[in-house]
NUKOLKE-850082 format. One record per residue (C-alpha): residue number from 1; x, y, z. Coordinates in steps of 0.001 Angstrom, whole numbers. Layout:
// residues N
[NUM; [X; Y; Z]],
...
// end
This chain:
// residues 438
[1; [30442; -47624; 174321]],
[2; [26622; -47373; 174583]],
[3; [24558; -50303; 173341]],
[4; [22132; -48829; 170798]],
[5; [20904; -52084; 169300]],
[6; [23078; -52008; 166161]],
[7; [26738; -52831; 165827]],
[8; [29469; -51946; 165405]],
[9; [28687; -48511; 166852]],
[10; [31062; -45762; 167943]],
[11; [30599; -42231; 169214]],
[12; [32850; -39288; 168511]],
[13; [32455; -36310; 170850]],
[14; [33614; -32841; 169815]],
[15; [33931; -29820; 172074]],
[16; [32863; -26354; 170945]],
[17; [36223; -25815; 169219]],
[18; [36041; -29041; 167225]],
[19; [38498; -31031; 169342]],
[20; [37848; -34738; 169947]],
[21; [39404; -37505; 172021]],
[22; [42332; -39262; 170294]],
[23; [40995; -42568; 171645]],
[24; [37598; -42010; 169999]],
[25; [39256; -41033; 166734]],
[26; [41345; -44198; 166822]],
[27; [38287; -46340; 167591]],
[28; [36612; -45112; 164403]],
[29; [39658; -45936; 162308]],
[30; [39789; -49461; 163752]],
[31; [36286; -50401; 162565]],
[32; [36289; -53332; 160138]],
[33; [33484; -52088; 157887]],
[34; [32893; -51394; 154224]],
[35; [30550; -48465; 154928]],
[36; [30240; -46101; 157892]],
[37; [27123; -43983; 158481]],
[38; [27982; -40967; 160650]],
[39; [24957; -39113; 162064]],
[40; [25046; -35696; 163728]],
[41; [22181; -34598; 165967]],
[42; [20815; -31069; 165867]],
[43; [19127; -29438; 168854]],
[44; [20034; -31530; 171870]],
[45; [20792; -31183; 175579]],
[46; [22749; -34232; 176733]],
[47; [24846; -37046; 175248]],
[48; [22308; -39576; 176544]],
[49; [19494; -37952; 174538]],
[50; [21734; -37905; 171461]],
[51; [22476; -41602; 171942]],
[52; [18764; -42349; 172299]],
[53; [18101; -40515; 169032]],
[54; [20748; -42585; 167273]],
[55; [19282; -45792; 168693]],
[56; [15880; -44841; 167304]],
[57; [17107; -43674; 163892]],
[58; [19510; -46552; 163236]],
[59; [17065; -49294; 164327]],
[60; [15679; -50036; 160809]],
[61; [19075; -50368; 159093]],
[62; [19880; -54057; 159827]],
[63; [16434; -55151; 158626]],
[64; [16711; -53059; 155470]],
[65; [20077; -54628; 154676]],
[66; [18617; -58099; 155234]],
[67; [15785; -57291; 152815]],
[68; [18389; -56452; 150160]],
[69; [19462; -60111; 149985]],
[70; [22944; -60918; 148624]],
[71; [23710; -57238; 147995]],
[72; [23018; -56464; 151644]],
[73; [25048; -59446; 152827]],
[74; [28126; -58036; 151105]],
[75; [27935; -54849; 153187]],
[76; [29653; -54581; 156567]],
[77; [27871; -51480; 157853]],
[78; [29184; -49479; 160785]],
[79; [27436; -46706; 162689]],
[80; [28791; -43581; 164365]],
[81; [27055; -40933; 166438]],
[82; [28527; -37429; 166414]],
[83; [28040; -35627; 169738]],
[84; [28654; -31892; 170015]],
[85; [27628; -29182; 172526]],
[86; [24219; -27927; 171420]],
[87; [20932; -27140; 173163]],
[88; [17229; -27889; 172826]],
[89; [14482; -26134; 174779]],
[90; [12417; -28746; 176593]],
[91; [9128; -27643; 174988]],
[92; [10330; -28893; 171570]],
[93; [9071; -32422; 171133]],
[94; [10627; -35186; 169048]],
[95; [7644; -37114; 167637]],
[96; [7564; -40874; 168262]],
[97; [10537; -40558; 170600]],
[98; [10622; -42102; 174110]],
[99; [12191; -39029; 175720]],
[100; [9002; -37070; 174971]],
[101; [7861; -38048; 178441]],
[102; [10236; -35314; 179610]],
[103; [8789; -32637; 177310]],
[104; [6966; -29644; 178773]],
[105; [4076; -27623; 177427]],
[106; [5003; -24506; 175419]],
[107; [4642; -21255; 177318]],
[108; [6361; -17967; 178057]],
[109; [8348; -19244; 181045]],
[110; [11550; -21273; 181218]],
[111; [11169; -24728; 182768]],
[112; [13947; -26044; 185079]],
[113; [15278; -28465; 182451]],
[114; [15788; -25656; 179952]],
[115; [17413; -23438; 182585]],
[116; [19863; -26245; 183367]],
[117; [20518; -26804; 179660]],
[118; [21251; -23109; 179134]],
[119; [23715; -23114; 182011]],
[120; [25505; -26135; 180550]],
[121; [25610; -24543; 177111]],
[122; [26823; -21187; 178473]],
[123; [28786; -22118; 181619]],
[124; [30171; -18597; 182116]],
[125; [26696; -17055; 182186]],
[126; [24792; -18760; 184990]],
[127; [23801; -15445; 186592]],
[128; [22597; -14145; 183230]],
[129; [20487; -17259; 182637]],
[130; [18884; -16868; 186079]],
[131; [18045; -13230; 185332]],
[132; [16488; -14167; 181981]],
[133; [14430; -16911; 183614]],
[134; [13233; -14495; 186287]],
[135; [12063; -11948; 183706]],
[136; [10188; -14611; 181740]],
[137; [8562; -15830; 184947]],
[138; [7566; -12397; 186271]],
[139; [6730; -10850; 182852]],
[140; [7029; -7180; 183869]],
[141; [4711; -4889; 181934]],
[142; [7303; -2308; 180884]],
[143; [9424; -1416; 177873]],
[144; [12482; -1203; 180122]],
[145; [12076; -4869; 181110]],
[146; [12121; -5913; 177456]],
[147; [15169; -3743; 176805]],
[148; [16982; -5382; 179712]],
[149; [15927; -8821; 178481]],
[150; [17514; -8118; 175102]],
[151; [20774; -7003; 176685]],
[152; [20935; -10156; 178799]],
[153; [20088; -12493; 175909]],
[154; [22813; -10993; 173724]],
[155; [25373; -11383; 176516]],
[156; [25165; -15139; 175973]],
[157; [26569; -14897; 172439]],
[158; [28818; -11836; 172719]],
[159; [32014; -13564; 173858]],
[160; [33135; -15693; 170917]],
[161; [33989; -12976; 168383]],
[162; [36646; -15147; 166709]],
[163; [34005; -17752; 165799]],
[164; [31488; -15324; 164315]],
[165; [32499; -16179; 160742]],
[166; [31368; -19768; 161211]],
[167; [27742; -18559; 161437]],
[168; [27586; -17280; 157850]],
[169; [25705; -19393; 155293]],
[170; [26414; -16961; 152446]],
[171; [29134; -14492; 151476]],
[172; [28659; -11101; 149861]],
[173; [25244; -9448; 150036]],
[174; [23814; -12400; 151920]],
[175; [26169; -11888; 154860]],
[176; [26016; -9384; 157688]],
[177; [24885; -8788; 161240]],
[178; [21788; -10713; 162273]],
[179; [18797; -8545; 163133]],
[180; [18264; -10873; 166072]],
[181; [21446; -9511; 167667]],
[182; [21070; -5838; 166781]],
[183; [17456; -4716; 166284]],
[184; [15194; -3219; 168944]],
[185; [14183; -5954; 171386]],
[186; [10572; -4896; 171814]],
[187; [10047; -4911; 168051]],
[188; [11647; -8353; 167820]],
[189; [9405; -9671; 170584]],
[190; [6365; -8481; 168684]],
[191; [7577; -10096; 165441]],
[192; [8226; -13387; 167185]],
[193; [4871; -13318; 168957]],
[194; [3205; -12912; 165560]],
[195; [5311; -15759; 164168]],
[196; [4388; -18059; 167054]],
[197; [740; -17401; 166291]],
[198; [1431; -18487; 162702]],
[199; [2846; -21813; 163938]],
[200; [-462; -22601; 165647]],
[201; [711; -21775; 169154]],
[202; [-1974; -20294; 171403]],
[203; [-671; -16771; 171907]],
[204; [-2283; -13371; 171558]],
[205; [-451; -11672; 168666]],
[206; [-1698; -8199; 169537]],
[207; [-3296; -5513; 167376]],
[208; [-2395; -4834; 163728]],
[209; [-488; -1678; 162912]],
[210; [2339; 83; 164739]],
[211; [1052; -371; 168299]],
[212; [2822; -2925; 170498]],
[213; [297; -2989; 173326]],
[214; [-2838; -5017; 173868]],
[215; [-5261; -3231; 176166]],
[216; [-2402; -920; 177213]],
[217; [-346; -3968; 178217]],
[218; [2839; -5512; 176811]],
[219; [2643; -8753; 178782]],
[220; [1469; -10796; 175782]],
[221; [4853; -10149; 174136]],
[222; [6747; -12304; 176641]],
[223; [5958; -15353; 174501]],
[224; [7903; -13614; 171755]],
[225; [10655; -12744; 174220]],
[226; [11173; -16415; 175002]],
[227; [11429; -17102; 171270]],
[228; [14004; -14315; 170942]],
[229; [16049; -16076; 173627]],
[230; [15615; -19451; 171944]],
[231; [16774; -18147; 168578]],
[232; [19660; -16208; 170145]],
[233; [20981; -19406; 171704]],
[234; [20460; -21219; 168402]],
[235; [22544; -18524; 166712]],
[236; [25394; -19644; 168954]],
[237; [24682; -23262; 167996]],
[238; [24881; -22161; 164360]],
[239; [28381; -20847; 164993]],
[240; [29367; -24002; 166828]],
[241; [28013; -26325; 164159]],
[242; [30049; -24561; 161475]],
[243; [33183; -24558; 163596]],
[244; [32884; -28190; 164702]],
[245; [32149; -29273; 161145]],
[246; [34989; -27380; 159496]],
[247; [37674; -27701; 162173]],
[248; [36635; -30998; 163760]],
[249; [34734; -33411; 161548]],
[250; [36322; -32321; 158252]],
[251; [39914; -33038; 159326]],
[252; [38772; -36292; 160983]],
[253; [37303; -37411; 157669]],
[254; [40632; -36542; 156079]],
[255; [42412; -38778; 158591]],
[256; [40058; -41649; 157813]],
[257; [40609; -41138; 154088]],
[258; [44347; -41430; 154637]],
[259; [44346; -44394; 157043]],
[260; [41257; -46267; 155784]],
[261; [40937; -45343; 152099]],
[262; [38566; -48242; 151350]],
[263; [36023; -47205; 154011]],
[264; [33018; -45493; 152408]],
[265; [31711; -42634; 154580]],
[266; [28078; -41503; 154584]],
[267; [27249; -38304; 156469]],
[268; [23784; -37676; 157902]],
[269; [22738; -34565; 159807]],
[270; [19523; -33309; 161372]],
[271; [18739; -29603; 161819]],
[272; [21965; -27811; 162748]],
[273; [23649; -31200; 162701]],
[274; [22981; -31007; 158965]],
[275; [24896; -27751; 158946]],
[276; [27710; -29449; 160850]],
[277; [28160; -32283; 158352]],
[278; [27812; -29873; 155418]],
[279; [30511; -27581; 156793]],
[280; [32734; -30628; 157263]],
[281; [33127; -30492; 153474]],
[282; [34882; -27154; 153963]],
[283; [37442; -28817; 156225]],
[284; [37817; -31942; 154097]],
[285; [41318; -32060; 152585]],
[286; [41623; -31682; 148825]],
[287; [41695; -35042; 147091]],
[288; [39898; -36971; 149844]],
[289; [37206; -38971; 148027]],
[290; [35885; -41307; 150718]],
[291; [32736; -39290; 151546]],
[292; [30217; -41076; 149330]],
[293; [27007; -39306; 150354]],
[294; [25564; -36529; 152497]],
[295; [21936; -36676; 153656]],
[296; [20428; -33594; 155303]],
[297; [17269; -34092; 157367]],
[298; [15396; -30808; 157907]],
[299; [18672; -28910; 157628]],
[300; [18707; -25636; 159581]],
[301; [20848; -23517; 157277]],
[302; [20360; -21492; 154114]],
[303; [18962; -23133; 150999]],
[304; [21553; -21069; 149103]],
[305; [24543; -22500; 151009]],
[306; [25803; -24537; 148016]],
[307; [25089; -21861; 145387]],
[308; [28031; -20542; 143355]],
[309; [25986; -17425; 142663]],
[310; [23001; -16064; 144560]],
[311; [19816; -15607; 142516]],
[312; [18971; -12535; 140478]],
[313; [19021; -9327; 142460]],
[314; [21561; -10534; 145030]],
[315; [25346; -10401; 144933]],
[316; [27462; -13122; 146506]],
[317; [27494; -16877; 146858]],
[318; [26819; -19643; 149323]],
[319; [29370; -20289; 152054]],
[320; [29698; -23844; 150695]],
[321; [29668; -22852; 147017]],
[322; [30509; -25863; 144826]],
[323; [31680; -27918; 147821]],
[324; [29076; -30577; 147027]],
[325; [31613; -31665; 144416]],
[326; [33886; -32895; 147216]],
[327; [31354; -35665; 147799]],
[328; [31910; -38744; 145639]],
[329; [28161; -39146; 145421]],
[330; [25005; -37106; 146004]],
[331; [24140; -34396; 148512]],
[332; [20491; -35029; 149433]],
[333; [18299; -32528; 151280]],
[334; [15029; -33847; 152748]],
[335; [12496; -31122; 153493]],
[336; [8898; -30724; 154663]],
[337; [6374; -27892; 154704]],
[338; [5131; -29212; 158061]],
[339; [8387; -28082; 159698]],
[340; [7269; -24757; 161186]],
[341; [10582; -24219; 162973]],
[342; [12153; -23772; 159531]],
[343; [9142; -22501; 157601]],
[344; [8045; -19775; 160023]],
[345; [10635; -19059; 162718]],
[346; [13906; -19666; 160845]],
[347; [13451; -16896; 158214]],
[348; [12769; -14374; 160951]],
[349; [15843; -15450; 162918]],
[350; [18041; -15387; 159801]],
[351; [17237; -11967; 158374]],
[352; [19833; -9250; 158682]],
[353; [19811; -5975; 160576]],
[354; [17871; -3258; 158791]],
[355; [15763; -5667; 156737]],
[356; [12128; -4861; 157456]],
[357; [10413; -7057; 154882]],
[358; [11555; -10392; 156226]],
[359; [8861; -12914; 157004]],
[360; [5877; -10767; 156066]],
[361; [7072; -10502; 152458]],
[362; [8065; -14186; 152343]],
[363; [11597; -13117; 151448]],
[364; [13284; -16246; 150049]],
[365; [16722; -14980; 151050]],
[366; [16176; -16328; 154540]],
[367; [14580; -19693; 153798]],
[368; [16168; -22908; 155044]],
[369; [17410; -25901; 153085]],
[370; [15063; -28038; 155195]],
[371; [12073; -25917; 154124]],
[372; [12262; -26133; 150337]],
[373; [15475; -28002; 149513]],
[374; [18671; -26923; 147745]],
[375; [18253; -23738; 145698]],
[376; [20241; -21900; 142988]],
[377; [22386; -24941; 142193]],
[378; [22132; -26300; 138662]],
[379; [21508; -29069; 138065]],
[380; [19566; -30064; 141169]],
[381; [17197; -33012; 140957]],
[382; [13768; -32561; 142580]],
[383; [12116; -35755; 143833]],
[384; [9329; -36864; 146122]],
[385; [10042; -39395; 148832]],
[386; [7920; -41953; 146981]],
[387; [10088; -41514; 143882]],
[388; [13267; -42020; 145906]],
[389; [11911; -45176; 147535]],
[390; [10942; -46537; 144124]],
[391; [13842; -45429; 141921]],
[392; [16659; -44234; 144199]],
[393; [18598; -41006; 143710]],
[394; [21185; -39855; 141149]],
[395; [24738; -41052; 141716]],
[396; [26059; -37510; 142143]],
[397; [25078; -33867; 142399]],
[398; [22463; -32112; 144507]],
[399; [19075; -33685; 145181]],
[400; [16070; -32170; 146974]],
[401; [13539; -34642; 148375]],
[402; [10049; -33614; 149461]],
[403; [9619; -35806; 152546]],
[404; [6358; -34298; 153806]],
[405; [4584; -37650; 153410]],
[406; [6369; -38865; 156571]],
[407; [7861; -35699; 158122]],
[408; [4554; -34227; 159273]],
[409; [4002; -34804; 163023]],
[410; [4667; -32352; 165829]],
[411; [3020; -29441; 167579]],
[412; [3945; -25760; 167819]],
[413; [6271; -24013; 167787]],
[414; [8570; -26444; 165903]],
[415; [6013; -28549; 164040]],
[416; [7545; -31561; 162304]],
[417; [11123; -30321; 162595]],
[418; [12234; -33357; 164600]],
[419; [9944; -35953; 163000]],
[420; [12854; -37788; 161390]],
[421; [12879; -41294; 162877]],
[422; [11249; -43206; 160028]],
[423; [12320; -46320; 158080]],
[424; [11634; -44374; 154890]],
[425; [14346; -41849; 155771]],
[426; [16739; -44674; 156629]],
[427; [16084; -45951; 153109]],
[428; [16956; -42518; 151720]],
[429; [20345; -42731; 153462]],
[430; [20968; -46187; 151990]],
[431; [19891; -45028; 148537]],
[432; [22085; -41920; 148670]],
[433; [25083; -44023; 149633]],
[434; [24375; -46776; 147101]],
[435; [24569; -49147; 150069]],
[436; [23375; -52682; 149262]],
[437; [22487; -51668; 145725]],
[438; [22418; -54534; 143238]],
// end
């Protein structure tokens, strides 16, 4: 087991279908702890990077428990890192993180590390990945090249039809085919190039109006093409996170509830890892009451996911409607306006085929829970991070926490999406779980 500087620590590794090693499952159940914090990474390339993230995030916890005095001394806190097959493009930095030395500058091309990561994430599509990388490197100035790029990108996510339902954050009117997978590729590349410009990335967005070309050239749209590829692969990660959460983590939590009923479980998830731990509630057996808190850090899924009814003008409900009640404690969503991955790119990637208002109309249907918190759930407590650090959070229900006072660092295109390794956010986890509370 890796040494991450806190103990006891265990890792549980799921494959894309939600299966995990029996030995790792048993090791979790054998922990002699009162409370277990289980953290799921989001965008990630290798288990070693996931472990490094957990080392960084968990580092403040022992000191915070010591500061709590006798209440902290009564807690035997365990730590678990959830590892699942996801991907992160190498130009997305994690602020204040040692692995940033490996980060590359944003650009239209695919760096070798990202090519390797794509081949690991899509092992049956190595030839396709090479062809995509070649197009992004050569940047042909033709509509046919963009059309071919779209076909190749969609090949990566076309195989797993049986898992497509795990990608839905809403049911009813809010569900349907993603525009990312169906709309004209050249139009998508233009939209994403415009969006990248809005994140502060140095790209040429092109002329206003219906024209795609800039000086009779389409080459400036290859920045948008790379973003189309990025979001297409993240669509697959969205499916995986839902599947691993519902079919993998949820039943595992049920096992722990049966074999270790006194162990208090606290789920934490970043980005699509937030989606994973949230969808674990869907797979949690009825009557299991050992999950005492869920903390979502810049969650990359719909802010309507927990809604029993979508807001006025929309029919349907969230895919996790009312499932926050399966938590014997609060569901806390930390969000920040400095997260441009969720504030700018995510709505564009989430809109459905045939929707032409999307980002330009600031259509709230496609906003993320990590952009403005939990929506259309009543009651839902709205707090600032300062208020949480001073007064804590409610003992149950949904809570949205504006964490922009610390989640604010990071360059384009993702902004502060991964700026989560802060003692203040560790304190949010402890507060949500009523860990070491007097």
